[in-house]
C-alpha positions as CSV (number, residue, x, y, z in Angstrom):
1,X,8.2,161.7,166.5
2,X,5.1,162.9,168.4
3,X,5.2,164.5,171.8
4,X,2.6,164.0,174.5
5,X,1.6,166.6,177.1
6,X,-0.9,165.5,179.8
7,X,-4.1,167.5,179.9
8,X,-4.2,169.4,183.2
9,X,-7.9,168.6,183.5
10,X,-9.4,165.2,182.7
11,X,-7.8,162.2,181.1
12,X,-5.5,161.8,178.2
13,X,-2.8,163.8,176.5
14,X,-2.4,166.5,174.0
15,X,-0.4,165.0,171.0
16,X,1.8,167.2,169.0
17,X,3.3,165.9,165.8
18,X,5.9,168.1,164.1
19,X,5.5,168.7,160.4
20,X,7.6,170.5,157.8
21,X,8.5,174.2,157.7
22,X,7.8,174.8,161.4
23,X,4.3,173.4,161.4
24,X,2.8,170.9,163.8
25,X,-0.5,169.1,164.1
26,X,-2.2,169.0,167.4
27,X,-4.8,166.4,168.6
28,X,-5.9,164.6,171.7
29,X,-5.4,160.9,172.3
30,X,-8.8,160.5,174.0
31,X,-12.4,161.8,173.6
32,X,-13.2,164.3,176.3
33,X,-15.9,162.8,178.5
34,X,-15.9,165.8,180.8
35,X,-16.4,169.6,180.4
36,X,-15.0,171.7,177.6
37,X,-11.3,172.3,178.4
38,X,-8.4,174.3,177.2
39,X,-4.7,174.5,177.9
40,X,-1.9,176.8,176.8
41,X,1.1,175.1,175.2
42,X,4.4,176.9,174.6
43,X,6.6,175.9,171.7
44,X,10.3,176.8,172.0
45,X,13.1,176.4,169.5
46,X,16.8,177.3,169.2
47,X,18.3,177.9,165.8
48,X,22.0,179.0,165.5
49,X,21.9,180.2,169.1
50,X,18.7,182.3,168.6
51,X,15.8,181.2,170.8
52,X,12.2,181.7,169.8
53,X,8.9,180.8,171.5
54,X,5.3,181.0,170.7
55,X,2.3,180.0,172.8
56,X,-1.1,178.8,171.6
57,X,-4.2,177.7,173.4
58,X,-5.5,174.1,172.7
59,X,-9.2,173.6,173.1
60,X,-11.2,170.4,173.2
61,X,-15.0,170.2,173.4
62,X,-16.4,167.9,176.1
63,X,-19.4,165.7,176.2
64,X,-20.7,167.3,179.4
65,X,-21.8,170.7,180.8
66,X,-22.2,172.0,184.3
67,X,-25.8,171.7,185.5
68,X,-27.2,175.2,185.8
69,X,-29.7,176.4,188.4
70,X,-31.1,179.9,189.0
71,X,-28.2,180.8,191.4
72,X,-25.5,179.6,188.9
73,X,-23.9,176.2,188.7
74,X,-25.0,173.3,190.9
75,X,-22.1,172.6,193.3
76,X,-21.3,169.4,195.1
77,X,-20.1,169.2,198.7
78,X,-16.4,169.1,197.5
79,X,-16.8,172.3,195.5
80,X,-16.9,170.6,192.1
81,X,-19.8,171.0,189.6
82,X,-22.5,168.5,189.0
83,X,-22.2,167.8,185.2
84,X,-24.7,166.4,182.8
85,X,-24.5,165.1,179.2
86,X,-24.8,167.9,176.7
87,X,-28.0,168.1,174.6
88,X,-27.1,167.6,170.9
89,X,-28.6,169.9,168.4
90,X,-29.2,168.9,164.8
């Protein structure tokens, strides 16, 4: 049974599918059309009354990058960045 955690930025969900021996696979249910993003996920378990937790950071590469100018990033009037499609390198 997979679990879905909404991304804090952008669209879609982080999908966690439990495996065997305490493993899990992690994916996203959508391609990231925005900027690169990351989010920390905490896994908690209880076994015979003993609680354990581990956190990991999930990263997903985006299709866009912030437009850079000499002074830094190009900002819009609402404070967000102006984003452009990334140039693909062969």
